[in-house]
GUTIVO-82158 format. One record per residue: residue number from 1; residue in one letter; x, y, z of N, C-alpha, C, O in turn. Coordinates in Angstrom, 3 decimals, padded with zeros to 6 digits. Example, Ala and Ser with C-alpha at 12.3 -4.5 7.8 and 13.67 -1.06 7.14 Angstrom:
BEGIN
ATOM pos code      n_X      n_Y      n_Z     ca_X     ca_Y     ca_Z      c_X      c_Y      c_Z      o_X      o_Y      o_Z
ATOM   1    a  013.190 -005.690  007.800  012.300 -004.500  007.800  013.200 -003.300  007.800  014.236 -003.319  008.465
ATOM   2    s  012.850 -002.250  007.080  013.670 -001.060  007.140  012.900  000.030  007.870  013.409  001.138  008.039
***
This chain:
BEGIN
ATOM pos code      n_X      n_Y      n_Z     ca_X     ca_Y     ca_Z      c_X      c_Y      c_Z      o_X      o_Y      o_Z
ATOM   1    x  000.822 -001.200  000.000  000.000  000.000  000.000  000.865  001.264  000.000  000.547  002.231 -000.692
ATOM   2    x  001.959  001.261  000.774  002.803  002.442  000.857  003.919  002.459 -000.179  004.625  003.461 -000.295
ATOM   3    x  004.094  001.400 -000.921  005.243  001.303 -001.829  005.288  002.431 -002.855  006.371  002.837 -003.275
ATOM   4    x  004.127  002.941 -003.265  004.139  004.048 -004.228  004.593  005.355 -003.586  004.937  006.295 -004.302
ATOM   5    x  004.603  005.439 -002.241  005.021  006.649 -001.540  006.443  006.555 -000.997  007.028  007.563 -000.600
ATOM   6    x  006.987  005.365 -000.978  008.335  005.165 -000.461  009.340  005.207 -001.604  009.125  004.620 -002.664
ATOM   7    x  010.425  005.903 -001.371  011.463  005.982 -002.373  012.744  005.400 -001.800  012.979  005.463 -000.594
ATOM   8    x  013.567  004.836 -002.665  014.887  004.441 -002.215  015.681  005.715 -001.953  015.293  006.791 -002.407
ATOM   9    x  016.784  005.603 -001.227  017.627  006.772 -000.948  018.076  007.412 -002.259  018.100  008.636 -002.380
ATOM  10    x  018.424  006.595 -003.224  018.866  007.102 -004.527  017.754  007.892 -005.219  017.998  008.959 -005.782
ATOM  11    x  016.544  007.362 -005.173  015.407  008.061 -005.789  015.109  009.364 -005.043  014.813  010.386 -005.663
ATOM  12    x  015.188  009.323 -003.709  014.937  010.522 -002.919  015.949  011.616 -003.263  015.588  012.782 -003.423
ATOM  13    x  017.218  011.224 -003.373  018.265  012.202 -003.688  018.109  012.742 -005.102  018.364  013.922 -005.345
ATOM  14    x  017.697  011.902 -006.027  017.459  012.356 -007.395  016.301  013.355 -007.425  016.370  014.371 -008.117
ATOM  15    x  015.247  013.066 -006.679  014.123  013.993 -006.582  014.580  015.316 -005.987  014.223  016.384 -006.484
ATOM  16    x  015.382  015.242 -004.907  015.920  016.452 -004.270  016.720  017.280 -005.272  016.574  018.501 -005.331
ATOM  17    x  017.560  016.620 -006.054  018.387  017.316 -007.053  017.531  018.036 -008.092  017.888  019.116 -008.562
ATOM  18    x  016.408  017.433 -008.443  015.585  017.966 -009.534  014.469  018.905 -009.066  013.743  019.464 -009.888
ATOM  19    x  014.332  019.075 -007.765  013.297  019.954 -007.232  013.799  021.400 -007.238  014.896  021.673 -006.751
ATOM  20    x  013.009  022.321 -007.779  013.424  023.732 -007.757  013.656  024.217 -006.321  013.022  023.735 -005.382
ATOM  21    x  014.566  025.169 -006.167  014.902  025.697 -004.846  015.222  027.181 -004.964  015.480  027.691 -006.054
ATOM  22    x  015.200  027.862 -003.828  015.499  029.293 -003.784  017.018  029.463 -003.862  017.763  028.884 -003.071
ATOM  23    x  017.453  030.257 -004.817  018.885  030.512 -004.993  019.220  031.940 -004.582  018.342  032.777 -004.371
ATOM  24    x  020.495  032.182 -004.478  020.986  033.497 -004.073  020.630  034.538 -005.143  021.080  034.435 -006.284
ATOM  25    x  019.828  035.534 -004.774  019.450  036.554 -005.756  020.509  037.654 -005.927  020.399  038.475 -006.837
ATOM  26    x  021.520  037.677 -005.070  022.506  038.763 -005.092  023.499  038.601 -006.244  024.012  037.511 -006.494
ATOM  27    x  023.745  039.669 -006.911  024.785  039.777 -007.944  024.737  038.664 -009.002  025.737  037.979 -009.216
ATOM  28    x  023.603  038.478 -009.655  023.534  037.426 -010.683  024.508  037.685 -011.833  024.906  036.754 -012.532
ATOM  29    x  024.888  038.937 -012.027  025.830  039.266 -013.115  027.222  038.696 -012.851  028.046  038.650 -013.764
ATOM  30    x  027.501  038.262 -011.621  028.806  037.675 -011.306  028.867  036.178 -011.592  029.936  035.572 -011.507
ATOM  31    x  027.743  035.590 -011.924  027.725  034.161 -012.263  028.080  034.029 -013.747  027.206  033.923 -014.607
ATOM  32    x  029.376  034.037 -014.016  029.836  034.114 -015.407  030.485  032.836 -015.919  030.836  032.751 -017.096
ATOM  33    x  030.649  031.848 -015.056  031.321  030.612 -015.465  030.304  029.483 -015.571  029.521  029.257 -014.649
ATOM  34    x  030.321  028.777 -016.698  029.434  027.631 -016.918  030.124  026.349 -016.475  031.340  026.203 -016.605
ATOM  35    x  029.327  025.422 -015.947  029.868  024.148 -015.485  029.214  022.996 -016.252  028.157  023.178 -016.856
ATOM  36    x  029.833  021.818 -016.231  029.217  020.657 -016.896  027.850  020.283 -016.327  027.036  019.677 -017.024
ATOM  37    x  027.588  020.639 -015.061  026.285  020.318 -014.455  025.182  021.249 -014.953  023.999  020.996 -014.723
ATOM  38    x  025.571  022.322 -015.631  024.599  023.301 -016.112  024.487  024.521 -015.222  023.730  025.439 -015.538
ATOM  39    x  025.219  024.558 -014.115  025.191  025.723 -013.225  026.021  026.864 -013.781  026.980  026.660 -014.526
ATOM  40    x  025.633  028.053 -013.405  026.437  029.253 -013.631  026.996  029.636 -012.266  026.235  029.866 -011.326
ATOM  41    x  028.320  029.705 -012.151  028.956  029.968 -010.861  029.815  031.224 -010.955  029.990  031.798 -012.030
ATOM  42    x  030.346  031.639 -009.808  031.018  032.929 -009.698  032.538  032.898 -009.854  033.151  033.946 -010.059
ATOM  43    x  033.158  031.719 -009.762  034.616  031.681 -009.825  035.106  030.401 -010.499  034.379  029.413 -010.610
ATOM  44    x  036.348  030.451 -010.939  036.959  029.269 -011.549  037.090  028.143 -010.531  036.960  026.970 -010.880
ATOM  45    x  037.343  028.494 -009.283  037.440  027.467 -008.239  036.091  026.793 -008.013  036.033  025.582 -007.803
ATOM  46    x  035.011  027.563 -008.055  033.681  026.960 -007.935  033.380  026.066 -009.133  032.673  025.068 -008.991
ATOM  47    x  033.901  026.403 -010.302  033.755  025.526 -011.470  034.391  024.170 -011.154  033.806  023.123 -011.434
ATOM  48    x  035.585  024.197 -010.572  036.273  022.946 -010.235  035.471  022.119 -009.235  035.280  020.919 -009.432
ATOM  49    x  035.005  022.750 -008.172  034.241  022.025 -007.153  032.971  021.445 -007.762  032.673  020.266 -007.571
ATOM  50    x  032.228  022.261 -008.488  030.988  021.837 -009.145  031.269  020.649 -010.071  030.538  019.658 -010.060
ATOM  51    x  032.317  020.757 -010.859  032.661  019.705 -011.825  032.992  018.387 -011.137  032.518  017.329 -011.551
ATOM  52    x  033.806  018.453 -010.086  034.169  017.228 -009.366  032.947  016.587 -008.704  032.795  015.366 -008.742
ATOM  53    x  032.084  017.394 -008.102  030.861  016.845 -007.513  030.003  016.182 -008.579  029.522  015.064 -008.394
ATOM  54    x  029.815  016.867 -009.682  028.987  016.360 -010.779  029.559  015.064 -011.362  028.828  014.096 -011.574
ATOM  55    x  030.863  015.053 -011.617  031.502  013.871 -012.212  031.450  012.656 -011.293  031.474  011.517 -011.761
ATOM  56    x  031.379  012.896 -009.995  031.313  011.796 -009.032  029.891  011.463 -008.603  029.683  010.680 -007.676
ATOM  57    x  028.910  012.060 -009.278  027.484  011.801 -009.027  027.102  012.061 -007.570  026.324  011.315 -006.975
ATOM  58    x  027.663  013.129 -007.010  027.329  013.555 -005.655  026.167  014.545 -005.771  026.309  015.562 -006.450
ATOM  59    x  025.032  014.284 -005.134  023.893  015.210 -005.237  024.215  016.549 -004.563  024.640  016.585 -003.408
ATOM  60    x  024.010  017.639 -005.291  024.305  018.958 -004.735  023.460  020.033 -005.391  022.866  019.849 -006.454
ATOM  61    x  023.437  021.177 -004.696  022.799  022.391 -005.201  023.795  023.529 -005.033  024.563  023.563 -004.072
ATOM  62    x  023.770  024.449 -005.968  024.639  025.621 -005.898  023.857  026.805 -005.337  022.783  027.149 -005.829
ATOM  63    x  024.415  027.415 -004.304  023.836  028.606 -003.654  022.356  028.433 -003.320  021.516  029.238 -003.719
ATOM  64    x  022.060  027.377 -002.588  020.705  027.079 -002.128  020.466  027.754 -000.778  021.344  027.740  000.084
ATOM  65    x  019.304  028.334 -000.591  018.952  029.015  000.651  019.101  028.081  001.848  018.677  026.926  001.816
ATOM  66    x  019.721  028.618  002.911  019.840  027.909  004.179  019.491  028.886  005.295  020.053  029.978  005.373
ATOM  67    x  018.571  028.491  006.146  018.181  029.312  007.289  018.961  028.831  008.506  018.832  027.679  008.919
ATOM  68    x  019.774  029.723  009.078  020.510  029.434  010.309  020.032  030.417  011.367  020.402  031.590  011.353
ATOM  69    x  019.208  029.927  012.282  018.606  030.826  013.268  017.763  031.859  012.546  016.878  031.509  011.765
ATOM  70    x  018.034  033.132  012.805  017.281  034.202  012.142  018.016  034.747  010.920  017.619  035.773  010.367
ATOM  71    x  019.075  034.078  010.497  019.869  034.515  009.343  019.628  033.603  008.150  019.528  032.383  008.287
ATOM  72    x  019.537  034.216  006.984  019.434  033.481  005.731  020.762  033.608  005.011  021.261  034.714  004.799
ATOM  73    x  021.333  032.472  004.636  022.578  032.485  003.863  022.428  031.556  002.668  021.445  030.826  002.548
ATOM  74    x  023.403  031.598  001.803  023.411  030.774  000.603  024.785  030.115  000.482  025.669  030.649 -000.187
ATOM  75    x  024.973  028.953  001.127  026.268  028.279  001.011  026.614  028.046 -000.458  025.730  027.870 -001.295
ATOM  76    x  027.903  028.048 -000.754  028.300  027.806 -002.140  027.688  026.496 -002.642  027.103  026.448 -003.724
ATOM  77    x  027.830  025.444 -001.849  027.294  024.142 -002.246  026.589  023.495 -001.061  027.148  023.399  000.032
ATOM  78    x  025.358  023.054 -001.290  024.637  022.203 -000.344  024.680  020.818 -000.952  024.261  020.612 -002.091
ATOM  79    x  025.190  019.873 -000.186  025.480  018.542 -000.706  024.751  017.503  000.129  024.635  017.650  001.345
ATOM  80    x  024.262  016.455 -000.518  023.682  015.309  000.180  024.633  014.134  000.003  025.086  013.841 -001.104
ATOM  81    x  024.925  013.471  001.109  025.781  012.291  001.023  025.064  011.253  000.160  023.889  010.970  000.393
ATOM  82    x  025.750  010.679 -000.834  025.064  009.788 -001.774  024.535  008.494 -001.161  023.692  007.836 -001.770
ATOM  83    x  025.010  008.109  000.031  024.528  006.870  000.650  023.616  007.125  001.848  022.633  006.411  002.044
ATOM  84    x  023.937  008.136  002.646  023.156  008.388  003.863  022.107  009.473  003.684  021.113  009.504  004.409
ATOM  85    x  022.323  010.360  002.726  021.425  011.492  002.534  021.722  012.656  003.461  021.056  013.689  003.383
ATOM  86    x  022.718  012.509  004.346  023.076  013.598  005.260  023.437  014.858  004.484  023.950  014.793  003.367
ATOM  87    x  023.160  016.002  005.096  023.475  017.290  004.495  024.884  017.726  004.864  025.325  017.562  006.001
ATOM  88    x  025.582  018.284  003.882  026.891  018.906  004.060  026.849  020.246  003.339  026.086  020.436  002.391
ATOM  89    x  027.672  021.157  003.799  027.787  022.464  003.159  029.249  022.679  002.826  030.134  022.364  003.621
ATOM  90    x  029.494  023.219  001.643  030.873  023.485  001.212  030.973  024.957  000.885  030.307  025.462 -000.019
ATOM  91    x  031.805  025.624  001.626  032.079  027.032  001.378  033.509  027.161  000.866  034.458  026.679  001.484
ATOM  92    x  033.634  027.816 -000.265  034.967  028.119 -000.787  035.218  029.616 -000.595  034.457  030.459 -001.070
ATOM  93    x  036.292  029.915  000.104  036.653  031.296  000.382  037.864  031.652 -000.461  038.984  031.232 -000.171
ATOM  94    x  037.626  032.431 -001.507  038.621  032.620 -002.541  039.447  033.890 -002.495  040.295  034.099 -003.363
ATOM  95    x  039.231  034.719 -001.534  040.009  035.976 -001.512  040.576  036.218 -000.120  040.428  037.306  000.437
ATOM  96    x  041.209  035.224  000.427  041.680  035.317  001.806  042.834  036.297  001.991  043.229  036.571  003.124
ATOM  97    x  043.377  036.825  000.906  044.409  037.854  001.029  043.797  039.254  001.149  044.531  040.236  001.254
ATOM  98    x  042.468  039.356  001.135  041.752  040.614  001.331  041.269  040.648  002.780  040.376  039.883  003.141
ATOM  99    x  041.842  041.522  003.624  041.483  041.534  005.055  039.992  041.737  005.326  039.457  041.124  006.250
ATOM 100    x  039.313  042.569  004.557  037.885  042.792  004.756  037.102  041.504  004.473  036.216  041.121  005.237
ATOM 101    x  037.442  040.856  003.376  036.808  039.582  003.003  037.068  038.536  004.086  036.147  037.834  004.502
ATOM 102    x  038.309  038.430  004.541  038.668  037.444  005.563  037.859  037.668  006.837  037.436  036.704  007.475
ATOM 103    x  037.640  038.911  007.211  036.825  039.203  008.389  035.410  038.687  008.239  034.836  038.161  009.193
ATOM 104    x  034.840  038.830  007.051  033.492  038.328  006.788  033.457  036.796  006.845  032.475  036.196  007.281
ATOM 105    x  034.556  036.183  006.391  034.652  034.723  006.435  034.543  034.232  007.872  033.795  033.298  008.160
ATOM 106    x  035.283  034.858  008.764  035.278  034.411  010.150  033.910  034.634  010.798  033.489  033.833  011.633
ATOM 107    x  033.221  035.694  010.431  031.860  035.919  010.930  030.917  034.825  010.427  030.060  034.343  011.168
ATOM 108    x  031.083  034.443  009.174  030.239  033.391  008.604  030.517  032.050  009.280  029.593  031.281  009.547
ATOM 109    x  031.779  031.775  009.552  032.142  030.528  010.230  031.525  030.498  011.632  031.068  029.451  012.089
ATOM 110    x  031.515  031.628  012.299  030.919  031.714  013.628  029.417  031.455  013.549  028.860  030.776  014.412
ATOM 111    x  028.759  031.989  012.526  027.334  031.751  012.328  027.060  030.257  012.154  026.146  029.711  012.773
ATOM 112    x  027.850  029.603  011.312  027.679  028.161  011.119  027.822  027.421  012.447  026.933  026.668  012.844
ATOM 113    x  028.938  027.637  013.125  029.208  026.855  014.344  028.191  027.140  015.449  027.819  026.234  016.195
ATOM 114    x  027.742  028.382  015.561  026.756  028.693  016.600  025.397  028.072  016.301  024.515  028.059  017.158
ATOM 115    x  025.229  027.558  015.084  023.992  026.870  014.704  024.212  025.373  014.486  023.415  024.707  013.826
ATOM 116    x  025.305  024.856  015.050  025.539  023.413  015.039  026.110  022.836  013.761  026.175  021.616  013.612
ATOM 117    x  026.525  023.687  012.834  027.159  023.210  011.604  028.665  023.399  011.797  029.194  024.504  011.675
ATOM 118    x  029.335  022.291  012.101  030.714  022.347  012.557  031.690  022.057  011.421  031.522  021.080  010.690
ATOM 119    x  032.719  022.912  011.270  033.743  022.645  010.244  034.358  021.262  010.417  034.584  020.800  011.536
ATOM 120    x  034.618  020.622  009.306  035.208  019.281  009.212  034.243  018.164  009.600  034.602  016.989  009.528
ATOM 121    x  033.024  018.512  010.012  032.015  017.484  010.270  030.949  017.566  009.176  030.827  016.652  008.361
ATOM 122    x  030.184  018.651  009.155  029.205  018.852  008.080  029.441  020.145  007.314  028.643  020.520  006.455
ATOM 123    x  030.535  020.820  007.626  030.917  022.025  006.885  032.310  021.823  006.310  033.292  021.692  007.040
ATOM 124    x  032.370  021.802  005.003  033.641  021.676  004.294  034.063  023.075  003.884  033.261  023.834  003.341
ATOM 125    x  035.304  023.416  004.138  035.806  024.736  003.754  037.090  024.585  002.959  037.939  023.747  003.263
ATOM 126    x  037.210  025.414  001.937  038.458  025.538  001.193  038.769  027.020  001.093  037.879  027.870  001.080
ATOM 127    x  040.066  027.299  001.023  040.539  028.676  001.037  041.582  028.865 -000.047  042.266  027.920 -000.441
ATOM 128    x  041.698  030.100 -000.527  042.778  030.409 -001.454  043.122  031.886 -001.398  042.350  032.722 -000.927
ATOM 129    x  044.318  032.169 -001.901  044.774  033.539 -002.106  045.257  033.611 -003.543  045.304  032.595 -004.237
ATOM 130    x  045.616  034.801 -003.990  046.141  034.930 -005.360  047.401  034.089 -005.530  047.629  033.480 -006.575
ATOM 131    x  048.202  034.071 -004.488  049.473  033.348 -004.554  049.305  031.836 -004.380  050.151  031.056 -004.816
ATOM 132    x  048.204  031.433 -003.738  047.955  030.020 -003.450  046.546  029.631 -003.897  045.634  029.548 -003.074
ATOM 133    x  046.363  029.389 -005.212  045.032  029.029 -005.711  044.610  027.635 -005.246  045.436  026.829 -004.817
ATOM 134    x  043.318  027.375 -005.340  042.771  026.077 -004.964  043.341  025.003 -005.878  043.411  025.173 -007.095
ATOM 135    x  043.740  023.913 -005.277  044.368  022.812 -005.993  043.319  021.744 -006.326  042.625  021.272 -005.425
ATOM 136    x  043.189  021.356 -007.601  042.211  020.322 -007.962  042.434  018.996 -007.233  041.475  018.276 -006.954
ATOM 137    x  043.685  018.670 -006.922  043.951  017.433 -006.181  043.307  017.480 -004.791  042.807  016.468 -004.300
ATOM 138    x  043.321  018.649 -004.169  042.686  018.796 -002.858  041.183  018.566 -002.966  040.602  017.881 -002.124
ATOM 139    x  040.555  019.123 -003.980  039.114  018.923 -004.183  038.812  017.436 -004.306  037.881  016.931 -003.679
ATOM 140    x  039.589  016.748 -005.104  039.401  015.316 -005.299  039.541  014.554 -003.985  038.741  013.664 -003.699
ATOM 141    x  040.541  014.891 -003.192  040.751  014.220 -001.901  039.613  014.510 -000.928  039.195  013.626 -000.180
ATOM 142    x  039.116  015.729 -000.933  037.993  016.083 -000.052  036.754  015.270 -000.430  036.084  014.716  000.441
ATOM 143    x  036.456  015.201 -001.706  035.288  014.435 -002.159  035.456  012.964 -001.818  034.513  012.313 -001.368
ATOM 144    x  036.639  012.451 -002.029  036.915  011.048 -001.679  036.685  010.822 -000.183  036.021  009.864  000.211
ATOM 145    x  037.231  011.700  000.634  037.130  011.545  002.091  035.695  011.614  002.606  035.281  010.773  003.403
ATOM 146    x  034.939  012.607  002.156  033.600  012.823  002.689  032.521  011.944  002.046  031.570  011.541  002.715
ATOM 147    x  032.667  011.649  000.764  031.527  011.060  000.053  031.772  009.721 -000.629  030.814  009.041 -000.994
ATOM 148    x  033.015  009.328 -000.809  033.252  008.114 -001.594  033.910  006.991 -000.808  034.003  005.870 -001.309
ATOM 149    x  034.362  007.255  000.389  034.988  006.180  001.190  033.953  005.282  001.808  034.300  004.332  002.509
***
């Protein structure tokens, strides 16, 4: 009787991937890079992350609304673990050599942790500066560690 209402985890995640969601309305003109998944993203590093997630069939959304307490944010990537369905968030901080930007990063990290989203548990973070760009090998290792082991 309930079989038509029950989905396997894979079917549930596929439905989640294909369901429309609220995206970040700020600065749409900055979404200038196309990805194989069909997303328009803001940086070359986000292209790499998006591509690796897509190629590894990891269910994700780009800049999906997340409510943390009374604050609304849009993590770069909201990810569902392909086997458990658990939620993960991936924030890439690409201008860490800019002191003003770095200050905002630390405020955002505090918001996450004060709402129970802890770095290295369900919050994945990557950082870069002009001198030290994001390494594709690191992205691959992160995906392997969190989602493919």
